[in-house]
C-alpha positions as a printed NumPy array, in Angstrom:
array([[106.491,  25.553,  68.592],
       [103.821,  22.785,  67.729],
       [101.073,  25.959,  67.612],
       [103.879,  27.216,  64.741],
       [103.814,  24.152,  62.999],
       [100.239,  23.967,  62.562],
       [100.034,  27.151,  61.487],
       [102.943,  26.454,  58.448],
       [101.206,  24.181,  57.664],
       [ 97.448,  25.781,  57.015],
       [ 99.749,  28.074,  54.959],
       [100.789,  25.896,  52.621],
       [ 98.725,  24.007,  51.865],
       [ 96.21 ,  27.743,  51.571],
       [ 99.299,  28.806,  48.8  ],
       [ 98.595,  25.332,  47.302],
       [ 94.622,  25.603,  46.615],
       [ 95.272,  29.01 ,  45.24 ],
       [ 98.792,  28.832,  43.115],
       [ 97.562,  25.201,  41.783],
       [ 95.23 ,  26.545,  39.047],
       [ 94.781,  22.488,  37.779],
       [ 93.504,  21.289,  41.332],
       [ 91.198,  24.726,  41.16 ],
       [ 90.277,  24.351,  38.07 ],
       [ 89.07 ,  20.433,  38.79 ],
       [ 87.382,  21.114,  42.605],
       [ 85.052,  23.894,  40.854],
       [ 84.558,  22.29 ,  37.19 ],
       [ 84.417,  19.546,  39.247],
       [ 80.134,  18.518,  39.056],
       [ 79.567,  20.114,  35.554],
       [ 80.601,  17.141,  33.51 ],
       [ 77.968,  15.268,  36.051],
       [ 74.994,  17.68 ,  35.97 ],
       [ 75.419,  17.47 ,  31.889],
       [ 75.522,  14.38 ,  31.884],
       [ 72.409,  14.072,  33.887],
       [ 71.88 ,  16.423,  31.702],
       [ 71.814,  14.424,  28.987],
       [ 69.586,  11.664,  30.56 ],
       [ 67.337,  13.454,  30.885],
       [ 67.017,  15.596,  27.273],
       [ 67.232,  10.799,  26.224],
       [ 64.318,  10.327,  29.218],
       [ 62.242,  13.586,  27.374],
       [ 62.432,  12.272,  23.981],
       [ 61.181,   9.041,  24.68 ],
       [ 58.548,  11.049,  25.786],
       [ 57.876,  13.438,  22.192],
       [ 54.858,  13.611,  20.792],
       [ 54.269,  12.112,  17.283],
       [ 54.055,  15.063,  14.421],
       [ 50.183,  14.571,  14.029],
       [ 49.78 ,  13.071,  10.162],
       [ 48.147,  16.566,   8.78 ],
       [ 51.608,  17.299,   7.239],
       [ 55.132,  17.974,   7.711],
       [ 55.679,  21.876,   7.817],
       [ 53.163,  22.543,   9.9  ],
       [ 54.459,  24.29 ,  13.514],
       [ 55.222,  22.258,  17.175],
       [ 52.525,  23.134,  18.54 ],
       [ 50.998,  21.204,  21.77 ],
       [ 48.029,  18.686,  21.787],
       [ 45.52 ,  20.373,  22.651],
       [ 45.727,  23.92 ,  19.929],
       [ 47.098,  20.855,  16.995],
       [ 43.398,  19.102,  17.766],
       [ 41.596,  22.265,  17.712],
       [ 43.375,  24.235,  14.512],
       [ 42.461,  20.975,  12.755],
       [ 38.622,  20.735,  13.208],
       [ 38.239,  23.836,  12.697],
       [ 40.287,  23.614,   9.292],
       [ 37.422,  20.986,   8.849],
       [ 34.731,  22.805,   9.708],
       [ 34.033,  24.731,   7.237],
       [ 34.8  ,  21.82 ,   4.316],
       [ 31.754,  20.018,   6.251],
       [ 29.58 ,  22.682,   5.42 ],
       [ 30.782,  22.739,   2.286],
       [ 30.201,  19.489,   0.882],
       [ 27.307,  18.204,   1.397],
       [ 27.076,  14.262,   3.154],
       [ 26.598,  11.755,  -0.032],
       [ 23.447,  10.64 ,  -0.521],
       [ 22.83 ,   7.146,   0.262],
       [ 23.292,   3.525,  -3.028],
       [ 20.192,   4.334,  -5.355],
       [ 18.899,   7.29 ,  -5.063],
       [ 21.579,   8.935,  -7.46 ],
       [ 18.363,   8.764,  -9.95 ],
       [ 16.774,  10.435,  -7.141],
       [ 19.896,  13.284,  -7.112],
       [ 19.823,  14.112, -11.359],
       [ 15.665,  13.527, -11.667],
       [ 15.569,  16.701,  -8.823],
       [ 18.264,  18.633, -11.018],
       [ 19.9  ,  19.083,  -6.973],
       [ 23.514,  18.294,  -6.53 ],
       [ 26.797,  19.313,  -9.627],
       [ 26.4  ,  18.749, -13.661],
       [ 28.763,  15.402, -12.318],
       [ 25.95 ,  14.449, -10.156],
       [ 22.693,  15.064, -11.809],
       [ 24.579,  13.621, -15.446],
       [ 24.909,  10.468, -12.538],
       [ 21.768,   9.97 , -11.495],
       [ 20.639,  10.253, -15.212],
       [ 22.771,   7.473, -16.596],
       [ 21.251,   5.838, -13.065],
       [ 18.22 ,   6.239, -13.343],
       [ 15.541,   5.941, -10.41 ],
       [ 16.138,   5.163,  -6.886],
       [ 15.003,   1.578,  -5.245],
       [ 13.572,   4.736,  -3.467],
       [ 11.87 ,   6.4  ,  -5.857],
       [ 10.569,   2.695,  -7.386],
       [  9.016,   2.157,  -4.843],
       [  7.891,   5.511,  -3.894],
       [  6.075,   5.171,  -7.508],
       [  4.993,   1.983,  -6.793],
       [  3.361,   2.812,  -3.478],
       [  1.37 ,   5.35 ,  -5.247],
       [  0.216,   3.534,  -8.729],
       [ -0.896,   0.438,  -6.502],
       [ -4.435,   1.801,  -5.199],
       [ -5.538,   1.462,  -8.422],
       [ -3.262,  -1.275,  -9.7  ],
       [ -5.148,  -3.951,  -7.509],
       [ -8.4  ,  -2.718,  -7.848],
       [ -7.228,  -2.859, -12.215],
       [ -6.682,  -6.598, -11.482],
       [ -9.462,  -8.281,  -9.013],
       [-11.636,  -5.883, -11.713],
       [-10.217,  -8.37 , -14.761],
       [ -9.852, -11.284, -13.254],
       [-14.2  , -10.606, -12.344],
       [-15.11 , -10.343, -15.89 ],
       [-13.162, -13.281, -16.501],
       [-15.348, -15.303, -13.093],
       [-19.068, -12.995, -14.401],
       [-18.695, -14.057, -17.995],
       [-17.074, -17.576, -17.738],
       [-20.643, -18.239, -15.455],
       [-22.886, -16.36 , -18.184],
       [-21.443, -18.067, -21.432],
       [-22.127, -21.473, -19.895],
       [-25.415, -20.945, -18.258],
       [-26.178, -19.491, -22.254],
       [-25.295, -23.211, -22.98 ],
       [-27.291, -24.844, -21.084],
       [-30.182, -22.89 , -21.563],
       [-30.225, -23.135, -24.935],
       [-30.247, -27.125, -24.241],
       [-33.508, -27.023, -22.525],
       [-36.082, -29.33 , -23.967],
       [-39.241, -27.384, -22.884],
       [-38.658, -23.772, -23.967],
       [-38.97 , -22.945, -20.313],
       [-37.3  , -19.645, -20.969],
       [-35.729, -18.185, -23.948],
       [-32.838, -15.428, -23.669],
       [-31.896, -12.138, -26.405],
       [-28.645, -10.243, -24.899],
       [-29.695,  -5.971, -25.023],
       [-27.379,  -4.343, -27.698],
       [-24.738,  -7.787, -27.239],
       [-24.194,  -7.556, -24.003],
       [-23.116, -10.364, -21.787],
       [-24.081,  -8.536, -19.289],
       [-27.727,  -7.426, -19.627],
       [-30.025, -10.388, -20.046],
       [-33.943,  -9.91 , -20.671],
       [-35.78 , -13.198, -20.716],
       [-38.54 , -15.296, -21.92 ],
       [-41.499, -16.582, -19.374],
       [-43.162, -19.081, -22.399],
       [-44.892, -20.801, -19.621],
       [-46.398, -20.699, -16.745],
       [-48.7  , -23.553, -14.132],
       [-50.962, -24.087, -17.189],
       [-53.745, -24.451, -14.111],
       [-53.059, -21.698, -12.495],
       [-55.955, -18.098, -13.092],
       [-52.435, -16.511, -14.194],
       [-51.961, -19.656, -17.138],
       [-55.485, -18.205, -18.551],
       [-55.206, -14.854, -18.374],
       [-52.41 , -15.064, -20.853],
       [-54.447, -17.137, -23.866],
       [-56.577, -14.494, -23.297],
       [-54.903, -11.707, -23.776],
       [-53.237, -13.776, -26.523],
       [-49.78 , -13.316, -24.663],
       [-46.88 , -15.984, -25.034],
       [-43.944, -14.371, -22.466],
       [-43.599, -12.922, -19.327],
       [-40.259, -10.443, -19.713],
       [-37.594,  -9.934, -17.876],
       [-34.586,  -8.008, -17.586],
       [-31.296,  -9.469, -15.859],
       [-28.319,  -7.513, -15.464],
       [-25.676,  -9.101, -13.788],
       [-22.803,  -7.551, -10.67 ],
       [-19.623,  -7.463, -11.702],
       [-19.328,  -9.672,  -8.765],
       [-21.787, -12.444, -10.402],
       [-21.935, -14.859,  -9.073],
       [-21.445, -14.894,  -5.917],
       [-24.101, -11.748,  -5.839],
       [-27.568, -11.949,  -7.811],
       [-28.376, -10.643, -10.243],
       [-31.305,  -8.154, -10.234],
       [-34.406,  -8.935, -11.576],
       [-37.366,  -7.038, -12.849],
       [-40.799,  -7.741, -15.048],
       [-41.376,  -5.652, -17.822],
       [-44.578,  -6.977, -19.171],
       [-47.551,  -7.97 , -19.387],
       [-48.465,  -5.45 , -16.125],
       [-48.777,  -7.304, -13.738],
       [-50.169,  -7.658, -10.043],
       [-49.737,  -9.842,  -7.315],
       [-48.091, -12.838,  -7.463],
       [-45.068, -11.353,  -5.707],
       [-44.429,  -8.193,  -8.57 ],
       [-44.617,  -4.638,  -6.81 ],
       [-43.889,  -1.218,  -8.105],
       [-41.73 ,  -0.515, -11.568],
       [-41.963,  -4.29 , -11.766],
       [-39.779,  -5.238,  -8.709],
       [-39.827,  -8.798,  -7.652],
       [-39.879, -10.106,  -3.866],
       [-37.279, -13.014,  -3.339],
       [-35.163, -13.927,  -0.802],
       [-32.976, -16.307,  -3.32 ],
       [-32.303, -12.883,  -5.307],
       [-30.983, -10.615,  -2.128],
       [-27.761, -10.715,  -1.045],
       [-28.545, -12.381,   2.44 ],
       [-30.865, -14.915,   0.156],
       [-28.805, -16.099,  -2.606],
       [-25.873, -18.529,  -3.099],
       [-23.264, -18.738,  -5.788],
       [-24.575, -21.807,  -7.241],
       [-28.337, -20.934,  -8.264],
       [-28.124, -20.732, -11.918],
       [-30.744, -18.208, -13.88 ],
       [-32.774, -21.135, -15.005],
       [-33.393, -21.954, -11.43 ],
       [-34.68 , -19.166, -10.93 ],
       [-36.604, -18.44 , -12.999],
       [-38.659, -21.83 , -12.123],
       [-38.194, -20.184,  -9.356],
       [-40.39 , -16.872, -10.09 ],
       [-42.636, -18.95 , -11.904],
       [-43.569, -20.262,  -8.612],
       [-43.479, -17.219,  -7.177],
       [-46.148, -16.053, -10.169],
       [-48.515, -18.512,  -8.817],
       [-48.748, -18.988,  -5.418],
       [-48.7  , -15.093,  -5.386],
       [-52.164, -15.574,  -7.36 ],
       [-51.019, -13.409,  -9.713],
       [-52.817, -11.948, -12.824],
       [-52.272,  -9.615, -16.37 ],
       [-53.125,  -6.095, -15.258],
       [-56.134,  -5.576, -17.55 ],
       [-57.428,  -2.298, -16.221],
       [-57.66 ,   0.736, -18.781],
       [-55.289,   3.224, -18.938],
       [-52.875,   0.735, -16.209],
       [-52.733,  -1.403, -18.203],
       [-50.949,   0.41 , -20.406],
       [-48.849,   1.43 , -18.28 ],
       [-45.039,   0.038, -18.339],
       [-42.5  ,  -0.407, -15.531],
       [-39.812,   1.219, -15.307],
       [-36.415,   0.545, -13.674],
       [-36.149,   3.676, -11.92 ],
       [-39.403,   2.779,  -9.753],
       [-38.638,  -0.777,  -9.597],
       [-34.916,  -0.932,  -7.828],
       [-36.041,   2.143,  -5.501],
       [-38.943,  -0.631,  -4.383],
       [-37.104,  -3.878,  -4.237],
       [-34.119,  -1.554,  -1.389],
       [-36.843,  -0.41 ,   0.083],
       [-38.59 ,  -4.982,   0.289],
       [-35.156,  -5.592,   1.474],
       [-35.159,  -2.885,   4.285],
       [-38.308,  -3.999,   5.451],
       [-37.271,  -7.435,   5.111],
       [-34.191,  -7.118,   7.067],
       [-35.485,  -5.531,   9.578],
       [-38.688,  -8.338,  10.452],
       [-37.451, -11.25 ,   8.643],
       [-38.828, -13.533,   5.291],
       [-41.929, -15.254,   7.242],
       [-45.083, -14.49 ,   4.956],
       [-47.989, -14.935,   7.165],
       [-51.194, -16.443,   6.46 ],
       [-53.354, -15.022,   3.997],
       [-55.767, -15.175,   7.853],
       [-54.039, -12.032,   9.375],
       [-54.225, -10.307,   6.622]])
């Protein structure tokens, strides 16, 4: 009996489950809302991490992050190749002058003129000629002022020891007349006997005078000894770059030369034929260069006469 009752209860439970559609629907679809809600939550979460659209444009498709960057780089690459980088500031003049770039760039360059780079290059190119030119002009001014003062001082001399004539009106080329030497010397006697009123010398002043010595040589009469060498060159240490001082004046140099003529027993040449041969500048320059080299090697000490 108890067994029969249990069977009947099981049958009823089975019929209720199979016949009640509402219960059957709730039983079978009970997990759907939950899964739907889970899907909704997942969508919301995934929507929060959704990548922002690329600023390239609203009409782009929605490719992945890697594909979007690659496509954008591929679009920009041809533009970079076609469009050169803009010139630096100040180079507009160079672009316009060279004709590079389009018409607008050339017009802008022509209006702007040469930029700093071009101007610096031009200055560097011209700098090699500007600096020497300015220096030469300064040296010319110093030389001119000094020589003008020298001429004024010589004109004031009371004893008329020397006089000056400009060669071709050049302030830098002088003919100097030495009117007096020691009256007790044989040279003075020669001058009286030959009716020689003066000894004529030529002085040319270099560009950097008074910091370099003038070149001085005898023109006439033809002298022997007295430290006067071939061509009329004069052997005096103070006429060399090593022995020269900017403090020396023309008057002081001429007085030293007159003393050296007497000391070296200078005489007027009276030999037939030789006395009429004039000195040459070319020979004097060659002789002077040779004697300077000799004295630089052995010094300027004059050996005694007894030693030859």
